C-alpha positions as CSV (number, residue, x, y, z in Angstrom):
1,M,0.0,-0.1,0.0
2,K,2.9,2.3,0.8
3,T,4.5,1.4,-2.5
4,V,1.4,2.4,-4.4
5,G,1.3,5.7,-2.6
6,V,4.9,6.4,-3.5
7,V,4.3,5.4,-7.1
8,K,1.3,7.6,-7.7
9,Y,3.0,10.8,-6.4
10,T,6.4,9.9,-8.0
11,F,4.8,9.3,-11.4
12,T,2.8,12.5,-11.2
13,A,5.8,14.6,-10.2
14,I,8.1,13.1,-12.8
15,G,5.4,13.5,-15.5
16,L,4.9,17.2,-14.5
17,L,8.6,17.8,-14.6
18,M,9.1,16.2,-18.0
19,M,6.2,18.2,-19.5
20,V,7.7,21.5,-18.1
21,L,11.1,20.5,-19.7
22,A,9.3,19.7,-22.9
23,L,7.6,23.1,-22.9
24,A,10.9,24.9,-22.3
25,W,12.5,22.8,-25.0
26,Y,9.7,23.7,-27.4
27,A,10.1,27.4,-26.5
28,N,13.8,27.3,-27.1
29,V,13.4,25.7,-30.6
30,R,10.7,28.1,-31.5
31,A,13.0,31.0,-30.6
32,F,15.7,29.4,-32.7
33,V,13.4,29.0,-35.7
34,S,12.1,32.6,-35.5
35,R,15.5,34.1,-35.9
36,A,17.2,31.4,-38.0
37,T,18.5,31.9,-41.6
38,V,17.6,29.3,-44.2
39,A,20.1,27.7,-46.6
40,P,20.2,24.7,-48.9
41,G,22.2,21.8,-47.7
42,M,23.1,18.2,-48.5
43,V,23.5,15.0,-46.6
44,V,27.1,14.0,-47.1
45,D,27.3,11.1,-44.7
46,L,25.4,8.9,-42.2
47,L,27.1,8.2,-38.8
48,P,26.0,5.1,-36.9
49,S,25.0,5.4,-33.2
50,R,25.2,2.0,-31.5
51,S,23.4,1.1,-28.3
52,D,22.8,-2.4,-26.8
53,N,21.2,-4.3,-29.6
54,S,20.4,-1.6,-32.2
55,T,22.1,0.9,-34.5
56,T,20.6,4.2,-35.5
57,W,21.9,6.8,-38.0
58,R,22.6,10.5,-37.7
59,P,22.9,12.5,-40.9
60,V,26.0,14.7,-41.5
61,V,24.9,17.8,-43.5
62,R,27.0,20.3,-45.4
63,F,25.8,23.8,-46.4
64,T,27.2,27.3,-47.3
65,S,26.2,30.2,-45.0
66,A,25.4,33.7,-46.2
67,D,29.0,34.8,-45.5
68,R,30.3,32.0,-47.7
69,Q,31.5,29.7,-44.9
70,N,31.3,26.0,-45.7
71,I,29.8,24.4,-42.7
72,E,29.4,20.8,-41.8
73,F,27.4,19.6,-38.9
74,T,26.0,16.3,-37.5
75,S,22.3,16.2,-36.6
76,N,21.5,15.6,-32.9
77,T,18.7,13.2,-33.9
78,S,19.2,9.6,-35.1
79,S,16.8,6.9,-36.4
80,N,16.5,3.4,-37.8
81,P,15.9,3.2,-40.7
82,P,17.7,6.5,-41.5
83,S,15.5,9.5,-42.0
84,Y,17.7,10.8,-44.9
85,S,19.9,9.2,-47.5
86,K,23.4,10.1,-48.6
87,G,23.3,12.8,-51.2
88,E,19.8,13.9,-50.3
89,K,19.1,17.7,-50.5
90,V,17.7,19.2,-47.2
91,E,16.8,22.6,-46.0
92,V,19.0,23.9,-43.2
93,L,18.2,26.5,-40.4
94,Y,21.1,28.2,-38.7
95,A,21.8,31.0,-36.3
96,P,23.1,34.0,-38.2
97,E,25.5,34.9,-35.4
98,N,26.9,31.3,-35.2
99,P,26.3,29.3,-38.4
100,R,27.6,26.1,-36.8
101,D,24.5,26.2,-34.6
102,A,22.4,24.6,-37.4
103,K,19.6,22.1,-37.7
104,I,17.8,20.3,-40.5
105,N,14.4,21.9,-41.2
106,G,12.4,18.8,-40.4
107,F,9.8,18.0,-37.9
108,F,11.7,15.3,-36.0
109,S,15.0,17.2,-36.2
110,L,13.4,20.3,-34.7
111,W,10.5,19.1,-32.5
112,G,11.2,15.4,-32.0
113,G,13.0,15.7,-28.7
114,A,10.3,18.0,-27.1
115,S,7.6,15.7,-28.5
116,I,9.1,12.5,-27.0
117,V,9.8,14.1,-23.7
118,G,6.4,15.8,-23.5
119,G,4.6,12.5,-24.6
120,L,6.4,10.4,-22.0
121,G,5.8,13.1,-19.4
122,A,2.0,13.1,-20.2
123,V,2.0,9.3,-19.9
124,F,3.7,9.4,-16.4
125,F,1.4,12.3,-15.3
126,L,-1.8,10.6,-16.5
127,I,-0.9,7.3,-14.7
128,G,-0.1,9.0,-11.4
129,A,-2.9,11.5,-11.6
130,S,-5.4,8.7,-12.5
131,I,-4.4,6.6,-9.5
132,I,-4.8,9.7,-7.2
133,A,-8.2,10.6,-8.8
134,I,-9.5,7.0,-8.6
135,G,-8.5,6.9,-4.9
136,R,-10.3,10.1,-4.1
137,M,-13.4,9.1,-6.0
138,R,-13.5,5.8,-4.1
139,A,-13.0,7.6,-0.8
140,R,-16.0,9.9,-1.6
141,R,-18.1,7.0,-2.7
142,D,-17.3,5.1,0.5
143,E,-18.1,8.2,2.6
144,Y,-21.5,8.5,0.8
145,L,-22.4,4.9,1.3
146,R,-21.5,5.0,5.0
147,A,-23.8,8.0,5.4
148,N,-26.7,7.2,3.1
149,G,-26.4,3.5,2.2
150,T,-28.6,0.7,3.5
151,R,-26.9,-1.5,6.0
152,V,-27.2,-5.2,5.6
153,Q,-25.5,-8.3,7.1
154,A,-23.8,-10.5,4.5
155,R,-22.7,-14.0,5.2
156,F,-18.9,-14.4,5.1
157,Q,-17.8,-16.9,2.4
158,Q,-14.0,-16.7,2.1
159,V,-10.8,-14.7,1.9
160,E,-9.4,-14.6,-1.6
161,R,-6.3,-13.2,-3.3
162,N,-6.9,-10.6,-6.0
163,E,-4.8,-12.1,-8.8
164,R,-5.4,-9.0,-11.0
165,I,-3.1,-6.8,-8.8
166,R,0.5,-7.5,-8.0
167,V,2.8,-5.2,-6.1
168,N,6.4,-6.2,-5.2
169,G,5.5,-9.7,-6.0
170,A,2.5,-9.9,-3.7
171,N,-1.3,-10.0,-4.4
172,P,-3.7,-8.3,-2.0
173,F,-6.5,-10.1,-0.1
174,R,-10.2,-9.5,-0.4
175,I,-13.1,-10.6,1.9
176,V,-15.9,-12.3,-0.1
177,C,-19.4,-12.4,1.4
178,Q,-22.9,-12.7,0.0
179,W,-26.4,-11.5,0.9
180,Q,-29.9,-12.6,-0.4
181,D,-32.2,-9.6,-0.9
182,P,-35.5,-10.6,0.9
183,A,-37.6,-8.4,-1.4
184,T,-36.3,-10.0,-4.7
185,A,-34.7,-13.2,-3.5
186,Q,-31.7,-12.3,-5.6
187,L,-28.3,-13.4,-4.2
188,H,-25.6,-10.6,-4.2
189,V,-21.8,-11.4,-3.9
190,F,-19.7,-8.6,-2.3
191,R,-16.0,-8.2,-2.3
192,S,-14.1,-5.9,0.0
193,A,-11.5,-3.4,-1.0
194,N,-8.0,-4.8,-1.4
195,L,-6.2,-5.6,1.9
196,W,-2.4,-6.0,2.2
197,F,-2.6,-8.7,4.9
198,D,-4.6,-11.8,5.4
199,P,-7.7,-10.9,7.5
200,S,-8.8,-14.5,8.1
201,D,-7.8,-14.6,11.8
202,H,-9.7,-11.3,12.5
203,I,-13.1,-12.4,11.1
204,K,-14.8,-13.7,14.2
205,G,-18.4,-14.1,13.2
206,K,-20.1,-15.3,10.1
207,D,-21.7,-12.0,9.1
208,V,-20.0,-8.9,7.6
209,T,-21.6,-5.5,7.5
210,V,-22.1,-4.1,4.0
211,F,-23.5,-0.7,3.0
212,I,-25.4,-0.8,-0.3
213,D,-27.1,1.7,-2.6
214,R,-30.7,0.5,-2.6
215,N,-31.2,1.9,-6.1
216,N,-28.2,0.0,-7.4
217,P,-26.9,-2.8,-5.2
218,K,-23.8,-3.1,-7.4
219,K,-22.7,0.1,-5.6
220,Y,-21.7,-1.1,-2.2
221,L,-19.0,-0.9,0.5
222,V,-17.9,-3.9,2.6
223,D,-17.2,-2.6,6.0
224,T,-13.6,-3.6,7.1
225,S,-13.3,-1.1,10.0
226,F,-13.3,-4.0,12.5
227,L,-9.9,-5.1,11.1
228,P,-6.6,-3.9,12.7
229,K,-4.7,-1.2,10.8
230,L,-1.6,-2.4,9.0
231,A,1.6,-0.9,10.5
232,S,3.5,1.3,8.1
């Protein structure tokens, strides 16, 4: 439980930081583009960038600046397959005060870095924020059911492991109980919220209190307040 709490706030903070960095990166590139001079260039070589099990290729571009300097630069971005071929003509953007500060005028060359960082940041932020939002919605729902729900006594059936969730190699436990509605004779099965310890030894009787929404019995809260609190 403590791990989940750390993860949700860590993911949210990392995602927010990455999006801020992406925004700053975008603003910096936009400022560069607004003052840059345009020149025709040509890809004269492709340099391999090797990582663990893959190789990507960075184009080497040559162009002539307005003051007749012959400039050659290597793009900061690489790809596999290569985005450009040797001998391909490209448009170059460069800073007038420093022609060696140059970039290929292409979406990925200009905006690829900010897009990737911003996209990853958005994923991290949405994961963390979603966990936080779901937790708060459940807390409000549980509070509403405690105050306004119909209290019924459900017959304890078993303690099960929730195989759908796994944190640090462990699955949480859930109390399973059932109740037959006397008005409809329908049998309802209820499962508690996830518990990060086995509650079997603490269930003394055969009945468990459940708060249900009379208009929709699928909305319910299995009362586990009788259980001891897990030490942090």
